[in-house]
N, C-alpha and C positions, 0 to 999 in steps of 0.2 A: 271532666267527664260529661259526655252528651247523652241525654236520655232520649231514646227513640220510642215514641208511643205508637204502636201499630193497631190501635183500636179501630181506626177508620181506614185501614189499609186493606185493599182487595186481597183476599186470601187464596183466591184461585178456585175456579170451578172446573171440575174434570172435563166438562164439555167445551170449555173456551180455550182459545189459543193464548199462550202466555204473552205478556207484554214485553217489549224490548226497549231498552234505552236508546237504541240506534235507529234513527228514522231515515228512510231513503228520501231522495229528491222527488220532485213532482212527477217525473216520468218513471219512477220506480228504480232508477239506478243511482248508486252513490254519487255524490257530488265530487268532481275532480277540481282540486284547488290549483289551477294552472299558475296562479301568481306565486305559489310556494314551491315551484319546481326546483330541483337540485340537478346539477349536471356534472358528469365526470368525463373527461376526454379519454378516448380509447383509440387503439390502432391495431390493425391486423397486418402482419408482415407476410408477404408472399414472395418467395424466391423464384425468379424466372428460370425455367428449364430450357437452356439454349446450348447448342454445341460449343465446345471449347474453341475460342477463336484462334486461327493460325497466326494472325498478326494483331497488333495493338498492344494494350496494356503497357505502354511505353514508360509511364511514370513508375509502375511497379517494378519493371525490369531494371530501370536506371537506379532506383533506390536499392535494389538488391545488390547491384555491382558496387555501389558506394558503401554499402554496409559490409561488404567483404573486406574492405580496408587493405587493398592490394599493396604489397611492398615491392620495391624495385627488383625486377628479375623474376617475379613469381609467375607472370603470364607466360613467359618463355619456358620456365620450368614445367608448368602444367602442360604446355603444348608438347614438350619432349616426352613427358610421362604418358600422355595420351597416345602419342605415336608409338611408344613402346608397347602399349596395350592394344593398339589397333583401333582406337576410337577417335582419332584426330582426322580432320578433313584434309583435303589435298592441298598442296602448296599454292600460294597465291599465284594467280595468273593461269592456272590450269583450266579454270572454268567449271570444275566439277562441283564446287561449293562456294558459298559466299556468306557474308555476314547476314544476308537476308534469309539464309537457310535453303539454298537451292538443292543441296545434297540431302542425305538422310537427316531426319529431324534431330537425332541425337549426336550428330557429328559436330565437332568444334573446328571451324574453318580458320585458316590463317588470317582472313579479314577480321573475323571476330576476335582473334587473339590480339591483332593490332589495335582494334577498338578498345579492348580491355586494358591493354598496356598503357593507354592514355591516362588511365586512372591511377597509375603508379607514381605519377609525377606529383611532387608537393607544390601544387599550384592552386590559386584561388578557384572556388567553384565556378566562377564566371568563365574561366578558361577551359573547363572540362567539356567534353562532347555533350551536345544537347540531348536530352532524354528522347527526343523524337527519333534519333538514330537507332534506338532499340526497338522501335515499333515492328520492323520486319524480322527481328531475330527470333528464332524458335525457342520456346521455353525449355524443351529437352536439352538443347545445346548449352544453355546457361546452367541447367541442373548438372549436366555432365562435368562442366568446368568446375562448379562448386564442389562436387564430390571428390574430384581429383585434387583440388586445392586442400580440402580437409585431410586427405590421406597424406599429402606431402608435409603439411604443417604438423600432423601428428607424428610423423617420422622424426621431424626436427625436435619436437618435445622429447621424444624417447632418447635421441642422441644427447641432448643437453642433460637429461636426468641421469644418464649412464656415464656421463663425463667422457665420451669418446672423442677421438681426435677431430672428427668432423664438426663437433660443436664449436671448436675454436675458430675454424674457417667461417662457419655461419655467423658467429659473433662478430668477427672482423668485418664481414660484409653487411652487417645489420646497421641501420641508422642509430640504434640504441647501444652501440658497441662500447660507449664510455660508461655504461651503468654496470654495477656489480653482476657477477654471473647469476646469482639467485634472482635478481630482477629481470635478467634476460630470459631466464626460463619462465618467469611469471608472465612476461610479455608474450612469449611464444604460446603459452597456454591460453592467454586471452585472445590471441589470433585464432586459435582453433575454435574457441567458444563463439567468436563473432561470425566465423564462417558457418558453423552449425546452425546458429540462430537465423542467419540470412537464408540458407538453403531451405530450412523448415518453413520460414515465412513465405518464400517464393512459391513453394508447393501449395501452401494453404490458400494463397491469394490468387493463384492462377488455375487451380483445379476446378473450383466452382465458378459459375457465372457471376460476375460482380453486380449485375443489374438486377433489381427487384422492384417490388411495388409496396407502398405503405398505404393501406386504406385508412383514411382518417374517419374515425367514428366518434359517436357521442352517446353515452348512457344518460337518459333523462328519467329522473325519478320524481313523481308527482304524488302528493298525498291524495288518496281517493276515498276518504271516509274512514269510519270506524266500524268494526264488527266485533260481536261478542266472541270472546275466546274461550279458553278452557275454564272448567269449574274449579275455583280456588278453594272453596270451603262450603260446607252445608251445616247449618246450625238448627237442630230440631228443638222445639219448645213444647213441653207438655202444657196442659191447661193451667193458666195463671203462673207459669214458671217465669223466672227472671234469670238473666245471665249477663255477664260483661264480656264484650267482644273487643279484643285488642287487634288493631290494624297497623301493620308495619310494612313499609316499603323501603327497599334499599337497592342501590345500584353499585356495581363495581366496574371501574374502568381499568382493564388490564392492559398495560403498556408493554407490548412484546416487541423487543428488538429496536424499534425506532419510535420517536415522537413525531407527530404530524405538525409541521410548521409551514404555514401557508402565507403569513403576512410578514414580509420582510421589512416593511417601512415602520409598522407599529410593532411594539414588543408584545404581541398577542398571538397565541396559537389557537388553532381551530378547536383543540380539545378544551380550551378554557371558555369558549363562547357558544358551544353547541352541546346538545344533549347526546348522551351516548347511545340513544336509540335511533339516531339519524341513520337512515339506510346508506346515504352517500358516504358518511364518515366511516361507517362500519365496512363498507365495500372497499374504501381506500386502505383501511387498516388490514383487511383480509388480503388485499393484493400485495401489500408489503410483507405480510406474514408468509404468504406463499412463496414470494421471491427468496426470502431468507432460508426457507427449507428446500429450495431447489438445489440439488447437488450438482447437476451438470452445468448450470449457468445461472448467474444472478443478473437480472435485467435492471438497468438503470436508464433514465432518460427524462426528457421534459414531459412526455406523455405518461401519466402515472400507471396506466394499465396497458400492457403490451401482450399480445399473443401471436403465435406463429401459425401458418397454414402450410399445407403440403406444397411442394414445388409444382409449378404448372407453366404452361405457355401463357402468352398474353391473351386473356379472354375477358369477357364481360365480368365486371365486379359487382353485379346487382344482387338482389336477394336470393337468386337461384344458384349463385356460384358456390364452389366448394369453400372459398375463403369466407363467404357470408355464413355458411353453415357452421364452419369451425368457430367463427367469431361468436355466433349465437350460443353455441354450446359452452364456450368459455365464459361468456357473460352471465348466462343463467346459472351455471355452477358457482360462479363467484358471488353473485347476489344471494343465492340460497345459503351459502356458507356464511355470508355476512349477516343475514337475518337471523340465522341460528346463533351466531356469536352474540348478537344484540339481545336475544332472548335469554341466553345463559348469563349475561351480565346484568340483567334486570329481574329482580325477584320481588314477589309480594307474598307476605305471610299473614294469615288471619287465624287467630287462636282464641279460644275461650279461656278466661281466667276467673278465679274467685276472688282475686285481690285487685282493687281498683284504686285510683287516686295517686299512683306513683308519678313522679315527675318525668320519668323516662318513657312512659307508655301512654299513648292516646287510646282511650277506650270509649266504647258505647255500651249503654245499658239497654238490653232488649227485654220486652215484657209481652207475654201472650195474654191479651185481655179476656180471651174466651175461657169460660169456666168448664166447658165440656169438650171443645174441639182442639186437637193439637195443630201445630203449624210448623212450617219449615222456612228458613231464610237462606237463600242461595247467593253466593258471591261469585261473580264471573269477572275475568280480566277483559279489558277492552284492548283490542289489537288495532294498530294503525295499518291501514291498507295502502300500499304503494303501487301505482301503475308505472311499470318500468318499460321504456321503449329504447330500442337500439337503432340509431340512425347511422347511415353511411353518408358522409357529406363531402368527401374529397379524395383525391388520389395523388400520391406523390411518387416520383421515381426515386429509387434508392441506389446507392453505390456501396457495395459490401466489400470489406477487407478485414484481415486479421492482423493485429499488431502484437508483438511479443512484449511481455513485461510492462503492462500499462502503468503499474504503480511504482516503476523503478525510481522515478524522481522523488516520490514521497517516501520511499523506503530509506533514502539517504539519512534522514533524521533518526530513523530507528536504528540504522547501522551505527551512527555516531553515539546514540544512547547505549547500544550494546557494547561498543568499544569502551565507553566510559565505565560502564558497570563491570566490564571485564578487567579493568585496571584496579578495581576495588578488591582488597583481599588482605590477608595477614601479612605482617611485616617479615621480610626475610633479608638476612645480611650474609651474602655469600663470599665475602672477602676472606681469603685464607691468610693465616698468620704469616706464612712465608713471603707474602707480597709486601709486607712491611719491612723495608730495608732502607739503609742509608745510601745505597748505591744510586748512581745517576744512570737511569736506563736510556736506551737509544731514543732520540726524539725529545728528551726532557733536558731542562737546564738546571735542575736542582734535585737534591735527593728525593727519591720516590716517596718516602714517607711524608714529605712536605707537600708533594703533589696530591697525595690522598687527603691530607688535612685541608687543602684548599678546595678539593672536590666536595667534601662533605661539610665544610664550614666548621672545622674543629680546631681546638688549640691542643697540641700534643707536645710532650717533652722530647728533647733531643736524646740521642743514644747515650747511655751512661759511659763516663770515662773511667779508666781503672783507678781505684782509690790508692792513696799513699800508704806505704807500709807502716804499721805501728812500731814505735820505739820509745825508749826513755833513757834519760841520764839522771842519776840521782846521787846524792851524797848520803852514805850510811852513817848512822850515829856511832860515835866512838864507844868502845867498851874497855874501860881501864882495868876492870877486874872480871874474871869469869867469862862466860860466853852468852850469846843471845842469838835469836832468829829475827832476821829483818825481811819483811815482805813489802816491797814498794807497790804503788798502784799498778793494776794489771794492764797488759797490752789489749787494746780493743780491736779485735779482728772484725772487719766489716762483714755484714751478712752476705752469704754466698761465697765467701773466701775462707781460706785456711792457711795455716802456717806451712811455708815451704822450707825455709831455713831460719835458724835462730842463732845469732852470734853474740858473744859476750866479751866485753872488755872491763877490766877493773884494775885499780891501783890502790895500795894501802901501805901503811907502816905500822909497826908495833910500838907499844909503849916502852919506856925505858927499861932496859935490862930484861925485856921479855920478848918472846917470839909469838907471832900471830898465826892463826889458822883461818882458812876461808873455804867454805864448802857450798856447792849448789845442791840443794836438797833434791833428790830424785835422780841425780846423775852421779857418775863416778868421779866427777871433778872435785878434787880435794887437795888443797895446798896447805901445808902446815910447816911449822917450825922455820918460818922465814921472818926476817926482820923488816924487810920492805921490798917493794918491787911493783912493776907494771906487767900485766899479763893480758894476753889476747892477741888476735881474736880466737876464741874457742867456739867452734860450730857445734852447739849443743844438740842439734838435730841429726848429727852424723852418727854412724854406727859406733864410733869410738865412745860416744857419750850415751849410748842406749837409745838413740833417736828420740831425745827428750823433746816433748811437745810437738813432734812432727804431726802435721795435719790437724793441729788443734784449732778450734773455732771459738768464736765468742770472746769472753773475757779470759785471758791467759795470765794466771798468777805464777810468779817465780819467787821462791823463798831462798834466802841465804843464811847459812850458819857461820857466825864469826866469833873468834876468840882473841882477846887482847889486841883489837884493831884500833887504829886511829887514822884520821885523815883518809877515809875510804871513799872512793868514787866508783860508781858502777854504771856502765852503759850497755844497753841491750838493743840490738837492731834486728828487725825481722824482714824477711822477704815472703810475700803472700802470693797465692795463686787461687784461681776460681775453682770451686768444688766441681769436679768433673761429673757429667751426667751419663756418659757412656764411654766405653773403652774403644780405642782406635783399633781397627782391624789389624793394623801393622803393630806388632809387639814392640818394635823399636821406637815407635812414636808415642809421645805422652797421651794420656787419656784426654778426650774432648770434653769441653765444658761450655754449655750454652745456657746455663740457668739464668744468669744475669740478663743475657740478651733476650731469652724467652720471656722473662718477666717484663722487660721493656716493651717487647712486641705485644704482650698481653695487655699491658696498660694502654698502649697506643690503640690497640684493637678495640678495647672497651670504650675509649673516648670517641673513636671513629663511629662505632656502632651507635652510641647514644646520639651523636650528631646526626647520623643518617636516619635514625628512627624519628627524631624530631622533624627533619625535612620530610620524611615519608608521611607522617601524620598530617603535616601541613598540606602536602599535595593531595592526600586522601580527602581531607576536608574540602579542598578546592574542587576536586573531581566530584565529590558527592553533591556539592552545591550546584555545579554545572549540570550534573545528571538530573537533579531535582528540577532545575529551571527548564531543561530540555523536555523532561517528562510533562511538566505543566504546559509548555508550549505545544506539545503534541496533543494533549488530552483536553485542555481548556479552550476549545474552539467551538463556536456555535455551529449548528447544523447547516445553516445556509452557506457559511464560509467553506465548510467541508465539501459540500456539493459543488461549489464554484471551483474549488481547487481541483477536484476530480475531473470536472468538465474541461478545465484548462489542460490537465495532463493528457486527457484523451485527445484533445485538439492538437496538442504538441506531438503526441505519438503518431497521429494520422499524418501530419505534415512531415514528420521525420521519415515515415515510411514511404509516403508518396513521392517526396522530393529528395529523400536520401539523407543520411546522417551528416553529410558535408554541406547540405543546404543551410545557408546562413539565414536564420530568422532576422538577424541584423547584419547585412553584408558589410565587409570592411570599408568599401567606399563611403557608405552611409555613416559608419563610425568615424571615419576620417573627417567627414563633413561636420559631425557633431563636435569633434575635438576642435576643429577650426572655429566653430561657433562658441567655444568655451563652455560646453555643457558639462555639468558635474556628472561624470559617468558612473561614479560609485553610488551615488544616491538618486540618479535619474532626474536631475533638476536642470532644466534648460528651456530656452525660448520663452522666458518670462520677462524679458526686457522689451523696451519699445522697439529696438532693432534686433532682428533675428540673427544677424551676424553671418549670413550665407550669401555667397556670390551666386551668379547665374548658373555656373556649372554645378556647384554643390546643391543649389535649389532644385535643379533638374534631376540630380541623383536621388535626392530625398523623395521627390514627387513620384519618380518611377517606382521606388520601393513601396510607397503608399498605394500605388495602383495595384500591385500584387496583393497587398494586404486586403484591399477593398474587394478584389475579386474573390479571394478565398472565403472571406466572411459573408459576402453576399450570395455566392452561388450555393452555399450549404445552409440549411436551417439548423445551426448549431444548437439552438434551444430545444430541438426535437430529435437530436441524434440518439439512436438506440444503441446501448452497449450490452453485450452478453459477456460476463466475466467467467472465464474458465478456471479450473482448479490449479493449484500450485504445481502439480506434477506435469503440467505442460511447459514448465520452465526447465532449464538445464538441471540435471540431478545434483550438481554440486551445491546449488542454492536451496534445495528442498528443506534441509534441516533448519536453516535460518527463516525461510518464508513461513513455514507452517507453525512457527513459534510466535509469529507476530500477533500482538493483541492490541485492541483499541476499544474504548468504551462505546464508540459508535459502530454498530454492526455493519452498516454500509461501507464505512471507511475500512473496517477490518477486511471485508470481502474484497475491496479494491486492492488493498495492500497485498493480500495473499493470492491474487490472481496471477497465474502463470502466463496466460495469453488472454486476449480479448477480441471478440468479433464486434466490429464497429459498423453499424449501418448508418451511412450518411444520408440524410434526407435532403434531396436536391430541391432548392427553392423553385416555386412555380415560375416558369418562364426562362429558367436557366438550364434546362435539360440538355439542349444541344451543346451549349458552351462547355458544360461540365464533361460531357462525353469527349468532346474535342480535347479538353485539357488532360483528362485522366487516361484516355486511350491513345491519343495521337501525340502526346507530348506538348500540347498547346503551341503548335507551330502551324503557320499557314501551309497550304499545299506546296510540294506534292505529297507530303505525309498526311494521310487521312486515317481516321479511326475505322473500325470495323463497320461496314455498311449496315449490317443487321442491328448493331447497337444503336446507330443513329435512327434507324426506322423505329425501333422500340421506344426511344426517347420521344420521338414525334407522336407516336400513337398514344403514349401515356398522357402527354400534354393535351392532345386533342380530345381524348376520352374525358379528361377532367373538365375541359371547356364545354363539352357537349352535355354531360350528365349532371354536373354540379355547378351551374353558373351562380356567381354572386356569393360563393362560400366564404365565410370569415376564416381567419387563420386557425391553425390546429388547436391553439390554446386561447380561445376568445375570452375577452374580459366579460365579467358578469354585467348584464344590462337589464334595465326595466322593460325594454322592448322585447316581446316574445318572438321567437323565430317562427316562420310560416311552415306549414306542413307540405309535403309533397303529395301529389294526387297521381294515382296509378290505375290503369285499366289495360285491357287487352283487346285485340281485334283479330277476327278470322277472315278479313277481306283479302282479296288478291288485287293488288294495286299496281298500276304501271306508272312510269315516269310521266309527269305532266307539268307544263308551265302555267296551267290554269288552276284555280281553286279546286280542291278534291274533297268530296264528302266521304268520310270514313265511318263505317259502322263499328261501334265499340260496345263492350258489355255495359258500360255506364258512363255517362258524361257528367255525373254529379260532381260538383266542386271545381270543374274546369272553368277557366275564365277566358273570355274573348280578349285577344291581344297578348295573351301569355305565350311563352315559348314552350313547345312540347318536344320531347325526344321520341323518335319513332324507331322501333326495332332495337337490337342489341349489337354490341361491338364485336361479338365473336362470330357473326355471320358475314360471309363475303359473297359478292356476286361472281358466279363462275365465269361470266363473260370477260371481266377485266381484273378480277382478283381484289377489288376494293371493298372496304367495309360498307355495308348497306345502311348502317345506322346514320341518321341525319336529324337535324334540328329545324323545325318550322314554327310559324306563328299561327295560332288559332284565330281565324277570321269570323267564325260564326258557330253557334251551338243550336242546331235546328230543333233537337229534342233530346230526351234523356238517353238515347242510344246512338247518337250521331255527333260527330265533330267535323268541322270544315277547316282545312288548312290552306294557306295561300298557294302552295305548289308542292311538288314532289320531285326531288332530284334523283332518287333511287327507286327501284321497284321493290315491292314488299309482298311476301306470300305468307299468309297466315292460315292457309287451308289445312296444312298438316299440323303445324305447331303455331298457336296464336302468337303474334308478335306484340311486344310491349308498347304502350303509349303512356309516357311519363311526363307530367308537368312538374318539373323540379321546384322544390321549395328550398329556402335558405337553410332549413334544418337538414336537408339531404333526403335520401331515400330511406323510408322506414323498412327495416329488414326483419324485425322481430318485436314482439310485445308480450309481456307476461306480468303477473302480479306477485308481490312479496308482502310479507307481514312482519311488523316489528311491534314489540310491546309499547304501550303508552302508560301514562301515569294514572289513567282512569280505571275505575272499578264499577261494574254494574251489579246492582242488588235487585233480586226479585223474590217475592213471597210465593212459595209453593209453585215453582216453575215446573214445566214439563221436561223432565230430565231426558226423556227420549229424543227430544229435538236439540238438546245441547251437546256440547263437546265433552 
């Protein structure tokens, strides 16, 4: 515990100003720590408002036709259908319409049908028509063709589903005719789906102008001193009073949705090395937080903060433009929310206690030394002040398109996981007993019960054979005097059987001078007063003998009564039958008996079930193991890898749509060259020996393919591509149920997986504007096919504007450097100046901070000279600075009139143009204490 003695402390005089712990700089303004500046890259996207081009967009149109997946004969079928409905063009050679769209825009000409029919052939992509051939084709004609194709394919699906006669003819003519009917119907449904997706994508990508502008901006946040904040606590002390003050400070870092990972080479995240009151980090977190709550679109890209502006034509993008105003509003709202978030996460609590000395609490003991005057101790928070500036430092041309199902490739693993989990469930054994038979079924070479045993891996008994009928032959004991009863061992009737017939044979003699008697107890059979003889057979089960033991089961005992017998032999033989389980419907036929067979079937069924259950549990364990491994493979991936995978999928989706689904990312000739070079195709291992193994032809093929890869990767700043992810319901309805159930621990990956479509804004690399327009609009082919002239003009203007206004600008995501960037200098002039090849003296509002020899930009890019229609903005060199209100430039190539509206004079700095400046406040770890402060001037 620290004891604070305030006996020598100034207690405050009502006439004096209170003292503050925050001291200003020498000139009275807070010191700005420029060496501690933080920066966040930002961008504002502006969609250009241009008329829909009549020609061009060759790559989009070609990709659309490829995505349709035309089958042989479909182009002709669509033409006939359109003729029936009156929307087809005139026959070839009539001159009324052509592939280029000379007739009505929505008509499909025979020339266009012939061009589309070329895509029905199963040939390599290199042999298909060039994308440039679609540059003059009207978009409405392609849409009409697609709508008719959807209708015809839907009719085919309906015929297949209904099992009509027409389905057989369609199947016979289909390339997949050798597949089962159910698969044929599935392929037909997939054809409908492909056509629907293609038509939707064509409409989305040709409706709006694909060209736009991305204003590269930078938020700079610099600590600008400390200021006293809100009153935290007031502690009054009566004369000579003592109290203990407990001071607690705590911070909470709330990680919502995503973690900030900025260092990919070292295993360190920004959250681990910075304080949570950093405005830059809070702003980045707030931007990610806002993106996750955006229902209409989730923005991803290399630039962490993206905002959009209203559509416009190509105009000046300086601080007076609409895009600058929108960017300023977005940036100020973002930093204000971020500073509020930082305040909520940082709290200071001061309380008075009567118990001190605990290990968990840091306390101070306050004492008022005055015996007559009370005093007051006030605690204030210290707030860190940040100077926030928004710079615009560059302009890039963008190319806009929409791709369907951007996460389709990454959903495959989730589908496999869902399929595996769908196979987990309770054991079911649906084999009927009737299928267990010893018959040899068609297509089998052994009894069917053995086929089942092999299928389930069981050992089963053979069908039971009929048992032998029980019988006995015995010799009866002699009886010299009187009579006796003889009962031999019983007949053992097998289980499930009964006595059908029972026959008796016996032979005996009597003793001397006597006659014997022989009787079967329970029957009318009685022989007496005989001396000897052999008798039988007597069927005891017949009606003559009272049906003795007929249908008896189990142990059958037969007893004999004999008198005066000697040398007696008895033989009993039986005939047995199965105990019947049901009567035959025909009274003339004996009852049916299946009990023995049913017992055998039941025994075999139990053995098969046990074996199948063992197999099932083994498979279930294997499936569960695979599902757990796949689940771990999906979820246990670091954030940087997830973002790289998503970027790769976006790039692949863009190429697939621009170049078509049949475009080979690795063409077959290149694969053949790899095979010839003995490359391990399965694992991607090749060209690691001293000799490449390629001849001159293969080498030229590989090099040509690498040139295409080089152009695509160089022309676009893939690290700064902006992606707007749209909700799942922009996908086909059949997939909604699966997509909206997708879950992933990383919120950005989950949004990517659940997106139905994505708007992708490609940032064209500086200097590649014309080449990209030629590629995307004209099919990347030399004349006579040329892209839309307006598009080429816009590309050149954007490149020129960036060169004039932002010279020497670093990339959009510059590396942190100890060298600070220079500020831009801005002023205006009201002079009326004419063209001149000699130095010109310009009167300006202020020439402060302008430099001799520096390059200055005069006027704005949205003003044109009525005489020739050219932009009046130009760049010149400052040759002299006569005074504080004049600048001298070497010459003037254009006339400038500032009499009505002053024109701008800008000396660009590598920071760019400053378009907004404001202050924000975040809490610090400091606390200000004052004795008897004037609360009227506090917060």
